[in-house]
TIFIKE-89469 format. One record per residue (C-alpha): y, z, x; residue number from 1; chain. Coordinates in steps of 0.001 Angstrom, whole numbers, plus 524288, in hexadecimal, padded with zeros to 5 digits. Layout:
TIFIKE-89469
<pt><py>Y</py><pz>Z</pz><px>X</px><num>NUM</num><chaine>A</chaine></pt>
...
//
This chain:
TIFIKE-89469
<pt><py>7ED7B</py><pz>81795</pz><px>84ABA</px><num>1</num><chaine>A</chaine></pt>
<pt><py>7F7F9</py><pz>8218F</pz><px>84748</px><num>2</num><chaine>A</chaine></pt>
<pt><py>805AF</py><pz>81C74</pz><px>8451D</px><num>3</num><chaine>A</chaine></pt>
<pt><py>811AA</py><pz>824D3</pz><px>84713</px><num>4</num><chaine>A</chaine></pt>
<pt><py>81784</py><pz>82932</pz><px>83A26</px><num>5</num><chaine>A</chaine></pt>
<pt><py>80F1B</py><pz>82018</pz><px>831FF</px><num>6</num><chaine>A</chaine></pt>
<pt><py>812C7</py><pz>820E1</pz><px>823A3</px><num>7</num><chaine>A</chaine></pt>
<pt><py>80780</py><pz>81D0B</pz><px>81AA9</px><num>8</num><chaine>A</chaine></pt>
<pt><py>810CA</py><pz>81B09</pz><px>80F1F</px><num>9</num><chaine>A</chaine></pt>
<pt><py>8146A</py><pz>80CB0</pz><px>80F81</px><num>10</num><chaine>A</chaine></pt>
<pt><py>81C6A</py><pz>80C7B</pz><px>80314</px><num>11</num><chaine>A</chaine></pt>
<pt><py>8203E</py><pz>8167D</pz><px>7F8D7</px><num>12</num><chaine>A</chaine></pt>
<pt><py>8288A</py><pz>8161F</pz><px>7EC9C</px><num>13</num><chaine>A</chaine></pt>
<pt><py>828CD</py><pz>82172</pz><px>7E33E</px><num>14</num><chaine>A</chaine></pt>
<pt><py>82AB7</py><pz>82083</pz><px>7D49F</px><num>15</num><chaine>A</chaine></pt>
<pt><py>83911</py><pz>81F20</pz><px>7D134</px><num>16</num><chaine>A</chaine></pt>
<pt><py>83D58</py><pz>819EF</pz><px>7DE6F</px><num>17</num><chaine>A</chaine></pt>
<pt><py>83F8B</py><pz>80BE0</pz><px>7E27E</px><num>18</num><chaine>A</chaine></pt>
<pt><py>83C9D</py><pz>80325</pz><px>7EE15</px><num>19</num><chaine>A</chaine></pt>
<pt><py>8498C</py><pz>7FD79</pz><px>7F24F</px><num>20</num><chaine>A</chaine></pt>
<pt><py>84348</py><pz>7F19E</pz><px>7F8B5</px><num>21</num><chaine>A</chaine></pt>
<pt><py>83AC9</py><pz>7EE48</pz><px>7ECF2</px><num>22</num><chaine>A</chaine></pt>
<pt><py>84178</py><pz>7ED8D</pz><px>7DFA7</px><num>23</num><chaine>A</chaine></pt>
<pt><py>834B9</py><pz>7E9AB</pz><px>7D8CE</px><num>24</num><chaine>A</chaine></pt>
<pt><py>82F57</py><pz>7F761</pz><px>7DAD2</px><num>25</num><chaine>A</chaine></pt>
<pt><py>8335E</py><pz>7FF24</pz><px>7CEDC</px><num>26</num><chaine>A</chaine></pt>
<pt><py>8383F</py><pz>80D29</pz><px>7CEDF</px><num>27</num><chaine>A</chaine></pt>
<pt><py>82C46</py><pz>8114B</pz><px>7C70B</px><num>28</num><chaine>A</chaine></pt>
<pt><py>82319</py><pz>80B91</pz><px>7D160</px><num>29</num><chaine>A</chaine></pt>
<pt><py>81BB1</py><pz>81430</pz><px>7DADA</px><num>30</num><chaine>A</chaine></pt>
<pt><py>81690</py><pz>80E78</pz><px>7E788</px><num>31</num><chaine>A</chaine></pt>
<pt><py>80FD3</py><pz>814A0</pz><px>7F331</px><num>32</num><chaine>A</chaine></pt>
<pt><py>8096B</py><pz>80D0B</pz><px>7FE3E</px><num>33</num><chaine>A</chaine></pt>
<pt><py>8017A</py><pz>813FA</pz><px>808B5</px><num>34</num><chaine>A</chaine></pt>
<pt><py>7FA78</py><pz>80FCE</pz><px>81523</px><num>35</num><chaine>A</chaine></pt>
<pt><py>7F4BC</py><pz>81A4F</pz><px>81DF2</px><num>36</num><chaine>A</chaine></pt>
<pt><py>7F331</py><pz>81894</pz><px>82C98</px><num>37</num><chaine>A</chaine></pt>
<pt><py>7E47B</py><pz>8172B</pz><px>82ACD</px><num>38</num><chaine>A</chaine></pt>
<pt><py>7E6CE</py><pz>80C5A</pz><px>820D5</px><num>39</num><chaine>A</chaine></pt>
<pt><py>7F017</py><pz>805B1</pz><px>82A56</px><num>40</num><chaine>A</chaine></pt>
<pt><py>7E54C</py><pz>805E5</pz><px>83496</px><num>41</num><chaine>A</chaine></pt>
<pt><py>7DBFA</py><pz>7FF94</pz><px>82AB9</px><num>42</num><chaine>A</chaine></pt>
<pt><py>7E635</py><pz>7F510</pz><px>82887</px><num>43</num><chaine>A</chaine></pt>
<pt><py>7E807</py><pz>7F2B6</pz><px>83710</px><num>44</num><chaine>A</chaine></pt>
<pt><py>7D951</py><pz>7F1B4</pz><px>8393E</px><num>45</num><chaine>A</chaine></pt>
<pt><py>7D563</py><pz>7E9FB</pz><px>82D27</px><num>46</num><chaine>A</chaine></pt>
<pt><py>7E163</py><pz>7E39C</pz><px>82732</px><num>47</num><chaine>A</chaine></pt>
<pt><py>7E08F</py><pz>7D66B</pz><px>82DB8</px><num>48</num><chaine>A</chaine></pt>
<pt><py>7D7FC</py><pz>7CF10</pz><px>82416</px><num>49</num><chaine>A</chaine></pt>
<pt><py>7DB4C</py><pz>7D2F1</pz><px>81642</px><num>50</num><chaine>A</chaine></pt>
<pt><py>7E2C3</py><pz>7DCE0</pz><px>80E64</px><num>51</num><chaine>A</chaine></pt>
<pt><py>7DEE9</py><pz>7E0BC</pz><px>80099</px><num>52</num><chaine>A</chaine></pt>
<pt><py>7E616</py><pz>7E7B5</pz><px>7F5B4</px><num>53</num><chaine>A</chaine></pt>
<pt><py>7E0A0</py><pz>7EECF</pz><px>7E9D8</px><num>54</num><chaine>A</chaine></pt>
<pt><py>7E7A5</py><pz>7F655</pz><px>7DF2C</px><num>55</num><chaine>A</chaine></pt>
<pt><py>7E176</py><pz>80045</pz><px>7D628</px><num>56</num><chaine>A</chaine></pt>
<pt><py>7E612</py><pz>8090D</pz><px>7CB37</px><num>57</num><chaine>A</chaine></pt>
<pt><py>7E1DF</py><pz>81609</pz><px>7C583</px><num>58</num><chaine>A</chaine></pt>
<pt><py>7E10E</py><pz>81CF1</pz><px>7D2A0</px><num>59</num><chaine>A</chaine></pt>
<pt><py>7EABA</py><pz>827DE</pz><px>7CFB0</px><num>60</num><chaine>A</chaine></pt>
<pt><py>7F0BF</py><pz>82FA0</pz><px>7C4A3</px><num>61</num><chaine>A</chaine></pt>
<pt><py>7FDF7</py><pz>828BD</pz><px>7C5B9</px><num>62</num><chaine>A</chaine></pt>
<pt><py>7F911</py><pz>81B29</pz><px>7C287</px><num>63</num><chaine>A</chaine></pt>
<pt><py>7FD43</py><pz>815D1</pz><px>7CFBB</px><num>64</num><chaine>A</chaine></pt>
<pt><py>7F5D7</py><pz>80A37</pz><px>7D4EB</px><num>65</num><chaine>A</chaine></pt>
<pt><py>7EF60</py><pz>80A4D</pz><px>7E23B</px><num>66</num><chaine>A</chaine></pt>
<pt><py>7EFF1</py><pz>7FDEE</pz><px>7EA52</px><num>67</num><chaine>A</chaine></pt>
<pt><py>7E7D0</py><pz>7FDBC</pz><px>7F6AD</px><num>68</num><chaine>A</chaine></pt>
<pt><py>7E9DD</py><pz>7F44E</pz><px>801ED</px><num>69</num><chaine>A</chaine></pt>
<pt><py>7DD35</py><pz>7F213</pz><px>8096F</px><num>70</num><chaine>A</chaine></pt>
<pt><py>7D7E6</py><pz>7EAC4</pz><px>81524</px><num>71</num><chaine>A</chaine></pt>
<pt><py>7C9E8</py><pz>7E67E</pz><px>81750</px><num>72</num><chaine>A</chaine></pt>
<pt><py>7C242</py><pz>7ECB3</pz><px>82281</px><num>73</num><chaine>A</chaine></pt>
<pt><py>7B734</py><pz>7E696</pz><px>82A6E</px><num>74</num><chaine>A</chaine></pt>
<pt><py>7AD91</py><pz>7EA2F</pz><px>81F9A</px><num>75</num><chaine>A</chaine></pt>
<pt><py>7B613</py><pz>7E352</pz><px>8156B</px><num>76</num><chaine>A</chaine></pt>
<pt><py>7B98A</py><pz>7F03B</pz><px>80EFC</px><num>77</num><chaine>A</chaine></pt>
<pt><py>7C740</py><pz>7F306</pz><px>80A3F</px><num>78</num><chaine>A</chaine></pt>
<pt><py>7CEEB</py><pz>7FD2A</pz><px>811EE</px><num>79</num><chaine>A</chaine></pt>
<pt><py>7DB3D</py><pz>80262</pz><px>80B5B</px><num>80</num><chaine>A</chaine></pt>
<pt><py>7E706</py><pz>800D7</pz><px>81436</px><num>81</num><chaine>A</chaine></pt>
<pt><py>7F1B8</py><pz>804AC</pz><px>80A9D</px><num>82</num><chaine>A</chaine></pt>
<pt><py>7F33D</py><pz>80A13</pz><px>7FCE6</px><num>83</num><chaine>A</chaine></pt>
<pt><py>7FE17</py><pz>807F6</pz><px>7F328</px><num>84</num><chaine>A</chaine></pt>
<pt><py>80095</py><pz>8100F</pz><px>7E6EE</px><num>85</num><chaine>A</chaine></pt>
<pt><py>80963</py><pz>80AD9</pz><px>7DC42</px><num>86</num><chaine>A</chaine></pt>
<pt><py>80BBC</py><pz>80C17</pz><px>7CDCB</px><num>87</num><chaine>A</chaine></pt>
<pt><py>80994</py><pz>7FD6A</pz><px>7CC38</px><num>88</num><chaine>A</chaine></pt>
<pt><py>803E9</py><pz>7F24D</pz><px>7D413</px><num>89</num><chaine>A</chaine></pt>
<pt><py>80C3C</py><pz>7E623</pz><px>7D478</px><num>90</num><chaine>A</chaine></pt>
<pt><py>811A1</py><pz>7DD5D</pz><px>7DF08</px><num>91</num><chaine>A</chaine></pt>
<pt><py>81EFB</py><pz>7E3ED</pz><px>7DEE1</px><num>92</num><chaine>A</chaine></pt>
<pt><py>818DE</py><pz>7F170</pz><px>7E0EA</px><num>93</num><chaine>A</chaine></pt>
<pt><py>80EFD</py><pz>7ED09</pz><px>7EB36</px><num>94</num><chaine>A</chaine></pt>
<pt><py>81870</py><pz>7E472</pz><px>7F2DC</px><num>95</num><chaine>A</chaine></pt>
<pt><py>81FD0</py><pz>7EF41</pz><px>7FA3C</px><num>96</num><chaine>A</chaine></pt>
<pt><py>812FC</py><pz>7F58F</pz><px>7FE6A</px><num>97</num><chaine>A</chaine></pt>
<pt><py>80CCE</py><pz>7E8BF</pz><px>802BC</px><num>98</num><chaine>A</chaine></pt>
<pt><py>8193F</py><pz>7E4D6</pz><px>809FF</px><num>99</num><chaine>A</chaine></pt>
<pt><py>8191E</py><pz>7F1E4</pz><px>8111D</px><num>100</num><chaine>A</chaine></pt>
<pt><py>80AFC</py><pz>7EF7D</pz><px>81545</px><num>101</num><chaine>A</chaine></pt>
<pt><py>80E62</py><pz>7E1CE</pz><px>819D0</px><num>102</num><chaine>A</chaine></pt>
<pt><py>81A93</py><pz>7E5A9</pz><px>8215B</px><num>103</num><chaine>A</chaine></pt>
<pt><py>81593</py><pz>7F238</pz><px>82797</px><num>104</num><chaine>A</chaine></pt>
<pt><py>8077B</py><pz>7EE60</pz><px>82A24</px><num>105</num><chaine>A</chaine></pt>
<pt><py>807CD</py><pz>7DF75</pz><px>82A8B</px><num>106</num><chaine>A</chaine></pt>
<pt><py>7FE39</py><pz>7DDFD</pz><px>81F61</px><num>107</num><chaine>A</chaine></pt>
//
């Protein structure tokens, strides 16, 4: 299902900038949240029962953490429906990304 002008970048904040609607995000924070159209289709097909989240470190040379949002398919396997890169994982950093998922995709 192709959507007109779909932007896979859900949220982005570069180093040194700020998020005006979230003062808890520091200027030295980096955040990038992505959901491709294929991942959105996975969500629409399999996102009714449960949503899982997992964060990992050591995946890149910059020390950024990778948080993956997943849904469970019919075989009970996790399908990634969104990824989030950040320099730290805490509620104040994850909140804008999770709110965006909730508002835009009714998660």
